[in-house]
C-alpha positions as CSV (number, residue, x, y, z in Angstrom):
1,M,5.7,-37.7,30.6
2,N,1.8,-37.4,30.4
3,L,0.6,-35.8,27.2
4,A,-2.9,-34.7,28.4
5,K,-2.0,-33.9,32.4
6,A,0.8,-31.0,30.4
7,L,-1.7,-30.4,27.8
8,G,-3.9,-29.7,30.2
9,S,-2.0,-27.2,31.9
10,V,-1.2,-25.3,29.6
11,G,-3.7,-25.9,27.9
12,G,-6.3,-24.5,30.3
13,L,-4.2,-21.7,30.5
14,T,-4.3,-21.3,26.8
15,L,-8.2,-21.5,26.9
16,A,-8.3,-18.8,29.4
17,S,-6.3,-16.7,27.2
18,R,-8.4,-17.7,24.0
19,V,-11.3,-17.0,25.9
20,L,-9.9,-13.5,26.7
21,A,-9.1,-12.7,23.0
22,L,-12.9,-13.5,21.8
23,V,-14.7,-11.0,24.4
24,R,-11.7,-8.7,23.0
25,D,-12.7,-9.7,19.6
26,T,-16.6,-9.1,20.3
27,L,-15.8,-5.9,22.0
28,Q,-14.5,-4.9,18.9
29,A,-16.9,-5.9,16.8
30,T,-19.2,-3.9,19.0
31,Y,-17.2,0.0,19.1
32,V,-15.3,-0.1,16.1
33,G,-17.3,-3.0,13.6
34,A,-15.9,-3.7,10.5
35,G,-14.6,-0.6,8.0
36,F,-11.5,1.3,7.9
37,A,-10.6,1.8,11.2
38,S,-10.8,-1.8,11.8
39,D,-9.0,-2.9,9.3
40,A,-5.9,-0.2,10.1
41,F,-5.9,-1.3,13.4
42,F,-5.9,-5.6,12.0
43,V,-3.3,-4.7,9.9
44,A,-1.0,-2.5,13.0
45,F,-1.9,-5.7,14.9
46,R,-0.8,-8.1,12.1
47,L,3.2,-7.4,12.7
48,P,3.2,-8.1,16.4
49,N,1.0,-11.0,15.8
50,M,3.3,-12.4,13.2
51,F,6.5,-11.5,15.8
52,R,4.9,-13.8,18.5
53,A,4.0,-16.7,16.5
54,L,7.4,-16.8,15.0
55,F,9.9,-16.4,18.1
56,A,7.1,-16.9,21.5
57,E,6.1,-19.7,19.5
58,G,8.0,-20.5,17.0
59,A,11.4,-19.3,16.0
60,F,13.9,-18.5,19.0
61,S,12.2,-21.0,21.1
62,A,13.2,-23.8,18.1
63,A,17.1,-22.7,18.4
64,F,16.9,-21.9,22.0
65,I,15.3,-24.4,23.7
66,P,17.6,-27.9,22.6
67,M,20.5,-26.0,22.9
68,F,19.5,-24.6,27.0
69,N,18.6,-28.7,27.7
70,R,22.2,-30.0,25.8
71,K,23.9,-27.4,27.9
72,V,22.2,-28.7,31.2
73,A,22.5,-32.2,30.1
74,D,26.0,-32.1,29.2
75,G,26.6,-32.1,32.8
76,G,26.8,-28.2,33.5
77,G,23.5,-28.3,34.9
78,T,21.0,-25.2,35.1
79,A,23.6,-23.1,35.6
80,A,25.6,-23.8,32.4
81,G,21.8,-23.0,30.6
82,V,21.4,-19.7,32.6
83,D,24.9,-19.0,31.4
84,F,24.6,-19.4,27.7
85,A,21.3,-17.4,28.3
86,E,23.1,-15.2,29.6
87,R,25.2,-15.0,26.3
88,A,21.8,-15.3,24.3
89,L,20.2,-11.8,26.3
90,A,23.8,-9.9,25.6
91,L,23.4,-9.9,21.9
92,L,19.6,-10.2,21.5
93,F,18.9,-6.6,23.7
94,P,20.8,-4.0,21.7
95,V,19.7,-5.6,18.4
96,L,16.2,-5.8,19.3
97,L,16.5,-2.3,20.4
98,G,18.2,-1.0,17.3
99,F,15.4,-3.6,15.0
100,T,12.3,-2.0,16.9
101,V,13.8,2.1,16.4
102,L,14.7,1.3,12.9
103,M,10.8,-0.6,12.4
104,I,9.3,2.6,13.7
105,L,11.1,5.2,11.6
106,A,10.0,2.7,8.3
107,A,6.4,2.2,9.8
108,W,5.1,3.9,6.3
109,P,6.5,1.4,3.8
110,I,5.7,-1.6,6.7
111,T,2.0,-0.5,6.4
112,W,1.9,-0.1,3.1
113,A,3.4,-3.8,2.3
114,L,1.3,-5.4,5.0
115,S,-2.2,-4.2,3.7
116,G,-1.2,-4.1,-0.2
117,G,-1.9,0.0,0.3
118,F,-5.6,-0.3,1.0
119,D,-6.5,0.2,-2.3
120,R,-9.9,-0.9,-3.1
121,Q,-10.8,1.6,-0.4
122,H,-9.2,4.5,-1.6
123,P,-8.0,5.5,2.1
124,T,-7.5,9.4,2.3
125,P,-4.2,10.8,3.1
126,E,-5.1,11.4,6.3
127,Q,-6.7,7.7,6.7
128,F,-3.5,6.1,5.9
129,A,-1.8,7.8,8.1
130,F,-4.0,6.9,10.7
131,A,-3.2,3.6,9.7
132,V,0.7,4.5,10.1
133,T,0.5,5.7,13.7
134,L,-1.7,2.6,14.8
135,S,1.5,0.4,13.5
136,R,4.0,2.7,15.5
137,F,1.9,2.0,18.6
138,T,2.1,-1.5,18.1
139,I,5.8,-1.9,16.6
140,P,7.4,-1.8,20.3
141,Y,5.6,-4.8,21.2
142,L,8.1,-6.7,19.0
143,M,10.5,-6.1,21.1
144,L,8.7,-7.3,24.4
145,I,8.2,-10.4,23.1
146,S,11.2,-11.2,22.2
147,L,12.4,-11.0,25.1
148,V,9.3,-12.5,26.7
149,S,10.3,-15.3,24.5
150,L,13.6,-15.9,26.2
151,L,12.4,-16.2,29.1
152,G,9.6,-18.1,28.4
153,G,12.2,-20.8,26.8
154,I,13.8,-20.8,30.0
155,L,11.0,-21.5,32.2
156,N,9.8,-24.1,29.6
157,S,13.2,-25.8,29.8
158,L,12.8,-26.0,33.6
159,N,9.5,-27.4,32.8
160,R,7.4,-24.9,34.3
161,F,5.0,-24.8,31.1
162,W,2.0,-23.0,33.1
163,V,4.1,-20.0,34.0
164,N,4.9,-19.0,29.7
165,A,1.4,-20.2,28.9
166,A,0.1,-17.6,31.5
167,A,1.7,-14.7,29.8
168,P,-0.7,-13.9,26.6
169,I,-3.3,-13.5,29.6
170,L,-1.7,-10.1,30.6
171,L,-1.8,-9.0,26.5
172,N,-5.6,-9.5,26.3
173,V,-6.0,-7.8,29.7
174,A,-4.5,-4.9,28.5
175,M,-6.4,-4.8,25.5
176,V,-10.1,-5.8,27.1
177,G,-9.3,-3.0,29.6
178,A,-8.7,-0.3,26.9
179,L,-11.5,-1.5,24.9
180,L,-13.8,-1.6,28.2
181,F,-12.5,1.7,29.7
182,F,-11.2,3.8,26.5
183,H,-14.0,3.3,23.9
184,G,-15.7,5.8,22.3
185,G,-18.2,7.1,20.0
186,D,-15.5,7.6,17.2
187,P,-14.5,3.9,16.4
188,Y,-11.0,5.8,14.8
189,A,-10.3,6.6,18.7
190,T,-10.8,3.0,20.1
191,A,-8.9,1.7,17.6
192,R,-6.0,4.0,18.7
193,A,-6.6,2.7,22.4
194,Q,-6.5,-0.4,21.1
195,A,-2.9,0.0,19.7
196,I,-1.4,1.3,22.6
197,S,-3.0,-1.5,24.8
198,V,-0.7,-4.0,22.4
199,S,2.9,-2.7,23.5
200,A,1.2,-2.0,27.0
201,G,0.3,-5.6,27.2
202,G,4.0,-6.9,25.8
203,A,5.6,-4.9,28.9
204,L,3.2,-6.6,31.6
205,Q,4.0,-10.3,29.7
206,L,7.7,-9.6,30.2
207,L,7.3,-8.1,33.9
208,W,5.5,-11.5,34.7
209,L,8.2,-13.8,32.9
210,W,11.1,-11.5,34.9
211,W,9.2,-12.2,38.3
212,A,8.7,-15.9,37.5
213,C,12.3,-16.3,36.3
214,R,13.6,-15.0,39.5
215,R,11.3,-17.2,41.6
216,A,12.7,-20.0,40.0
217,G,16.2,-19.5,41.1
218,V,16.8,-17.8,37.3
219,R,18.4,-14.2,37.7
220,L,20.2,-13.2,34.2
221,A,22.8,-10.4,34.2
222,L,22.9,-8.2,31.0
223,R,26.5,-8.3,29.8
224,I,28.5,-7.1,27.2
225,P,27.9,-8.6,24.1
226,R,30.6,-10.9,22.5
227,I,29.5,-13.4,19.7
228,D,31.1,-17.0,21.0
229,D,30.6,-20.5,19.3
230,D,27.1,-21.1,20.9
231,V,25.9,-17.7,19.8
232,K,27.1,-18.6,16.1
233,R,25.1,-21.5,16.5
234,L,21.8,-20.2,18.0
235,L,22.1,-17.2,15.5
236,T,22.6,-20.4,13.2
237,L,19.5,-22.1,13.7
238,I,17.0,-18.8,14.8
239,V,17.0,-17.4,10.9
240,P,15.9,-20.9,8.8
241,A,13.7,-21.7,12.0
242,A,11.7,-18.3,11.7
243,A,10.6,-18.8,8.4
244,G,9.5,-22.5,9.1
245,A,7.8,-22.5,12.2
246,G,6.7,-18.9,10.6
247,A,5.1,-20.1,7.4
248,A,1.0,-20.1,8.2
249,Q,1.9,-16.4,9.9
250,I,3.6,-15.2,6.1
251,N,1.4,-17.0,4.4
252,L,-1.7,-15.0,6.9
253,A,0.9,-11.6,5.6
254,I,0.7,-12.0,1.8
255,S,-3.2,-12.9,2.0
256,T,-3.8,-9.9,4.1
257,A,-1.5,-7.6,2.1
258,L,-3.4,-9.4,-1.3
259,A,-7.3,-8.7,0.6
260,G,-6.3,-5.0,1.2
261,H,-5.7,-4.6,-2.6
262,L,-8.3,-6.4,-4.3
263,L,-11.3,-6.5,-1.8
264,A,-13.3,-4.4,-0.7
265,A,-13.6,-2.4,2.9
266,G,-14.4,-5.1,5.4
267,S,-12.6,-7.6,4.0
268,I,-9.5,-8.0,5.7
269,S,-11.9,-8.0,9.0
270,A,-13.5,-10.6,8.2
271,I,-10.8,-12.5,7.5
272,Y,-9.3,-11.5,11.1
273,Y,-12.3,-12.3,12.9
274,A,-12.4,-15.6,10.6
275,D,-8.9,-16.2,11.7
276,R,-8.9,-15.6,15.8
277,L,-11.9,-18.1,15.6
278,N,-9.6,-20.6,13.9
279,Q,-6.8,-19.3,16.6
280,L,-9.0,-21.0,19.0
281,P,-8.2,-24.6,19.0
282,L,-4.7,-24.1,17.0
283,G,-3.5,-22.0,20.4
284,L,-5.2,-24.6,22.9
285,I,-4.4,-27.9,21.2
286,G,-1.3,-27.3,18.5
287,I,0.4,-24.7,20.0
288,G,0.5,-25.9,23.6
289,L,1.5,-29.8,22.4
290,G,4.5,-28.0,20.7
291,T,5.1,-25.7,23.8
292,I,5.5,-29.6,25.0
293,L,7.1,-31.7,23.0
294,L,10.0,-29.7,21.8
295,P,11.4,-29.7,25.8
296,V,10.4,-33.3,26.0
297,V,11.2,-34.4,23.1
298,S,14.9,-32.6,22.7
299,R,15.4,-33.8,25.9
300,L,15.1,-37.7,25.2
301,L,17.1,-37.4,22.5
302,S,20.0,-35.9,24.1
303,E,19.5,-38.9,26.1
304,G,19.8,-41.2,23.1
305,R,15.9,-42.5,23.7
306,E,15.3,-42.9,20.4
307,A,12.2,-45.1,20.6
308,E,10.5,-42.7,23.5
309,A,11.1,-39.9,21.5
310,M,8.9,-41.6,18.6
311,E,6.3,-43.0,21.2
312,T,5.8,-39.3,22.7
313,Q,5.2,-37.9,19.3
314,N,3.3,-40.6,17.8
315,R,1.0,-40.1,21.2
316,G,1.1,-36.5,20.6
317,L,-0.3,-36.5,16.8
318,E,-3.2,-38.8,18.3
319,L,-4.0,-36.6,21.0
320,A,-4.3,-33.6,18.9
321,L,-6.1,-35.4,15.9
322,F,-8.5,-36.4,18.7
323,L,-8.9,-32.6,19.9
324,T,-9.1,-30.9,16.5
325,L,-11.3,-32.9,14.4
326,P,-14.2,-32.2,16.0
327,A,-13.4,-28.5,16.2
328,T,-13.0,-28.8,11.9
329,A,-16.1,-30.2,11.8
330,A,-17.8,-27.6,13.7
331,F,-16.2,-24.8,12.0
332,V,-17.6,-26.3,8.6
333,F,-21.3,-27.2,9.4
334,A,-21.8,-24.5,11.9
335,A,-19.3,-21.6,11.1
336,E,-22.7,-18.7,10.7
337,P,-24.1,-19.7,13.9
338,I,-20.9,-19.1,15.9
339,V,-20.3,-16.3,13.8
340,R,-23.4,-14.8,14.3
341,G,-23.5,-15.3,18.3
342,L,-20.2,-14.0,19.2
343,F,-20.0,-10.9,16.8
344,Q,-23.4,-9.5,15.5
345,H,-24.2,-6.6,17.4
346,G,-23.4,-3.2,17.6
347,A,-21.3,-1.9,14.4
348,F,-21.4,-6.2,13.5
349,D,-24.2,-6.7,10.9
350,A,-25.7,-9.8,8.9
351,T,-23.2,-9.3,6.3
352,D,-20.6,-9.1,8.6
353,T,-21.3,-12.3,9.2
354,T,-21.6,-14.3,6.3
355,R,-18.8,-13.0,4.8
356,A,-16.5,-13.7,8.5
357,A,-18.5,-17.5,8.5
358,Q,-17.5,-17.9,5.0
359,A,-13.6,-17.1,5.6
360,L,-14.3,-18.9,8.8
361,A,-15.2,-22.6,7.4
362,A,-12.8,-21.8,4.7
363,F,-10.0,-21.4,7.1
364,S,-11.1,-24.3,9.3
365,L,-10.6,-27.2,6.1
366,G,-6.9,-26.4,7.1
367,L,-7.1,-26.6,10.7
368,P,-5.2,-30.0,11.0
369,S,-2.5,-29.3,9.1
370,Y,-2.3,-25.6,10.9
371,V,-2.3,-27.9,14.4
372,L,0.1,-31.2,12.9
373,V,2.7,-28.5,11.3
374,K,2.9,-27.5,15.5
375,V,3.2,-31.1,16.5
376,L,6.0,-32.7,13.7
377,T,8.4,-29.5,14.1
378,P,9.6,-30.7,17.4
379,G,11.2,-33.7,15.3
380,F,13.6,-31.6,13.8
381,Y,14.2,-28.8,15.6
382,A,14.9,-31.2,18.4
383,R,17.3,-32.7,16.6
384,A,19.2,-29.3,15.7
385,D,17.5,-29.3,12.1
386,T,15.9,-26.1,11.3
387,K,16.7,-25.7,7.7
388,T,14.6,-29.0,6.3
389,P,11.3,-27.1,7.9
390,V,12.2,-23.7,6.4
391,R,12.5,-25.5,2.8
392,L,9.8,-26.9,2.4
393,A,7.8,-23.9,4.2
394,L,9.1,-21.9,1.4
395,Y,7.0,-24.5,-0.9
396,S,3.9,-23.8,1.3
397,V,4.4,-20.4,1.1
398,A,4.9,-20.2,-2.8
399,I,1.6,-22.1,-3.2
400,N,-0.3,-19.8,-1.0
401,L,0.8,-17.2,-2.9
402,I,-0.1,-18.8,-6.5
403,G,-3.4,-19.8,-4.5
404,N,-4.7,-16.0,-3.4
405,L,-3.9,-14.9,-7.0
406,V,-5.9,-17.7,-8.8
407,L,-8.8,-18.0,-6.1
408,I,-9.4,-13.9,-5.2
409,P,-10.5,-13.0,-8.4
410,T,-11.9,-16.0,-9.7
411,L,-14.0,-16.1,-5.7
412,A,-14.8,-12.0,-6.4
413,H,-17.0,-12.7,-9.5
414,W,-19.6,-14.6,-7.2
415,N,-18.9,-11.7,-3.8
416,I,-17.1,-14.4,-2.0
417,G,-13.4,-13.1,-2.5
418,Q,-13.2,-13.2,1.3
419,I,-12.8,-17.0,0.5
420,G,-10.2,-16.9,-1.3
421,P,-7.3,-15.9,1.2
422,P,-8.5,-18.8,4.1
423,L,-8.5,-21.2,1.4
424,A,-5.1,-20.8,-0.5
425,T,-3.7,-20.3,3.5
426,A,-5.3,-24.1,4.1
427,L,-4.0,-25.7,1.1
428,A,-0.5,-24.0,1.3
429,S,-0.8,-25.8,5.5
430,T,-1.7,-28.6,4.1
431,V,1.0,-29.3,1.5
432,N,3.3,-28.2,4.9
433,V,2.2,-30.7,6.7
434,A,2.3,-33.7,4.4
435,S,6.0,-32.4,3.1
436,L,7.3,-32.4,7.2
437,Y,6.0,-35.9,7.6
438,I,7.6,-37.5,4.4
439,V,10.7,-36.4,5.5
440,L,10.7,-37.3,8.8
441,A,9.3,-41.3,7.8
442,R,12.5,-41.3,5.0
443,R,14.9,-40.7,7.9
444,G,13.7,-42.9,10.1
445,H,12.6,-40.2,12.9
446,F,9.3,-41.0,12.6
447,A,6.1,-43.6,12.0
448,L,2.1,-44.1,12.4
449,D,2.5,-47.0,15.2
450,P,-0.4,-49.3,14.9
451,Q,-2.3,-47.8,17.7
452,L,-2.3,-44.1,16.0
453,R,-3.0,-45.9,12.2
454,R,-6.2,-47.9,13.8
455,K,-7.5,-44.9,15.3
456,V,-7.1,-42.0,12.8
457,P,-10.1,-43.3,10.4
458,R,-12.5,-43.4,13.7
459,L,-11.6,-40.6,14.8
460,A,-12.7,-38.5,11.4
461,I,-16.2,-40.4,11.6
462,A,-16.8,-39.5,14.7
463,A,-16.2,-35.7,14.1
464,L,-18.4,-35.6,10.5
465,L,-21.0,-37.7,12.7
466,M,-20.8,-34.8,14.8
467,G,-20.9,-32.1,12.1
468,G,-23.9,-33.7,10.7
469,A,-25.6,-33.4,14.1
470,L,-24.8,-29.8,14.2
471,L,-26.7,-28.7,11.2
472,M,-30.0,-30.5,12.7
473,V,-29.1,-28.5,16.1
474,T,-28.8,-25.1,14.2
475,P,-31.9,-24.7,14.1
476,W,-33.3,-24.9,17.4
477,V,-30.8,-22.6,18.5
478,E,-30.6,-20.0,15.4
479,P,-33.7,-17.4,16.7
480,Y,-31.5,-17.0,20.3
481,L,-28.4,-15.8,18.6
482,T,-29.5,-12.2,18.1
483,H,-31.1,-11.8,21.7
484,S,-29.1,-10.6,24.6
485,L,-25.9,-11.7,26.0
486,A,-27.1,-14.2,28.4
487,A,-29.5,-15.6,25.5
488,R,-26.9,-16.2,23.0
489,G,-24.2,-17.3,25.5
490,L,-26.9,-20.2,26.4
491,A,-27.4,-20.9,22.8
492,L,-23.8,-21.2,22.0
493,T,-22.9,-23.6,25.2
494,V,-26.2,-25.4,24.0
495,L,-24.7,-26.1,20.1
496,V,-21.3,-26.5,21.6
497,G,-22.4,-28.7,24.6
498,A,-24.6,-30.9,21.7
499,G,-21.8,-31.3,19.3
500,M,-19.1,-32.8,22.2
501,A,-21.3,-35.1,23.8
502,I,-22.5,-36.2,20.0
503,Y,-18.9,-36.5,19.6
504,A,-18.2,-38.4,22.5
505,L,-20.7,-41.1,21.9
506,A,-19.5,-41.1,18.4
507,C,-16.1,-42.1,18.9
508,V,-17.0,-44.9,21.8
509,A,-19.4,-46.3,18.8
510,T,-16.6,-45.8,16.1
511,G,-14.0,-47.8,18.5
512,A,-11.9,-44.4,18.1
513,F,-11.5,-44.7,22.3
514,R,-12.8,-48.2,23.5
515,L,-14.2,-48.4,27.2
516,Q,-11.3,-50.0,28.5
517,D,-9.0,-47.1,27.7
518,I,-11.0,-44.6,29.4
519,R,-11.7,-46.7,32.4
520,S,-8.3,-47.2,32.3
521,L,-7.4,-43.8,32.3
522,L,-9.4,-43.5,35.2
523,R,-7.9,-45.8,37.2
524,R,-4.6,-44.1,36.2
525,R,-6.0,-41.2,37.7
526,A,-7.2,-42.4,40.7
527,S,-3.7,-44.3,41.5
528,S,-1.7,-41.0,41.0
529,R,-3.6,-38.8,43.4
């Protein structure tokens, strides 16, 4: 399978979604700013985001897709896979419905746990009640996105990657629409409209995938729930996969709660905006590659093609680093101009820019490891091993907790406490990806091939050269980053375009990619048309 072509399809739609998310965040910064109203919304949005990562991009897919593929490969065809999906849906639907109702009833303690009670902000009872209300508006998304993950898993297994990749666009369309048409002078009213739009977007995603399944000839009927051997196996795999695939989200939730408890107002918002930018390459590269690799590797393993599975993972790792390392360099060396050009206007001031930029630079130190976790975990999930990633993830969660407790109060003395949570998260993710690689290598399930060993150091040098060049380009575009929307857009385009051009030249100069490789790629594309 052509990973670059598949990633281009998934990645292009993911990029469209992430660009819309940046538009959403820019409007959020303009109309809500970085005060208590925005902190309350981001806490309410944290739980849906966690479930999206755990189920749509993690646990359910990790458990369901290999089992679905195995049903198809064992001779039953797509009908056998659909039968298994119906049995899974029969149990999933009532469980999710009951769980959603329970979470709505428990919104007060959930909001307190996710925010640390906003202790340093000293909220009034009315303000905290507002935060709880926002959580109740967003909680139904948990059920909707879990059902979306079931339908998306079926479509991914049928190689219809683009349909599932397009679904998040609808969530961002709903949220951008709420900001454009329902914002007001009161940031609290705007935050309330945003919270309502989250669940509305989830309903749009579900309708889209339901229609896409019917177009693909897949019609799921709701049955009476029965826990048979296959469903038991699915449940057994989902629970550890949730913790394993969601280590980064668990770490971020811990960081958000500690930031709300230990840091001043606006810190949660600074961390959120930094994380949203950090999520752009993670979604485009890591989640896109993970979405593609899991069904492909599980299919190759089910057919006994071990060598091809390892080759596929090597090329996935190579592609991930080729795209991730320059993004890391950009966020480290040019964090402040990027944040200023995107967010500094309206209620978002220069102080907010500095705090968010510092958090972004800290987050990005772990960007390669965030992406590589998504590339390496399919090596476990495709072999129906969801327990090892969770065991390793627990180590990273412990490291993140300790790192936060040490770094936040230490850095707060220099008024940069908001850097603590991103640094701790980056460190924890780096430990996690190193552990995943060591275990896969020891089991003989993965080894770096000569091509990858040759390219990795060259890609790193090319990214560093690009980062140094960005430092020299920044003073030329800096004056235009707080002007009109068109001027800001042009300045950021020049900054990003210069970085991409320099990175491409550096890749050729260092030998990371040779000219004959590029010519060969162009010839293969021309011959495939």
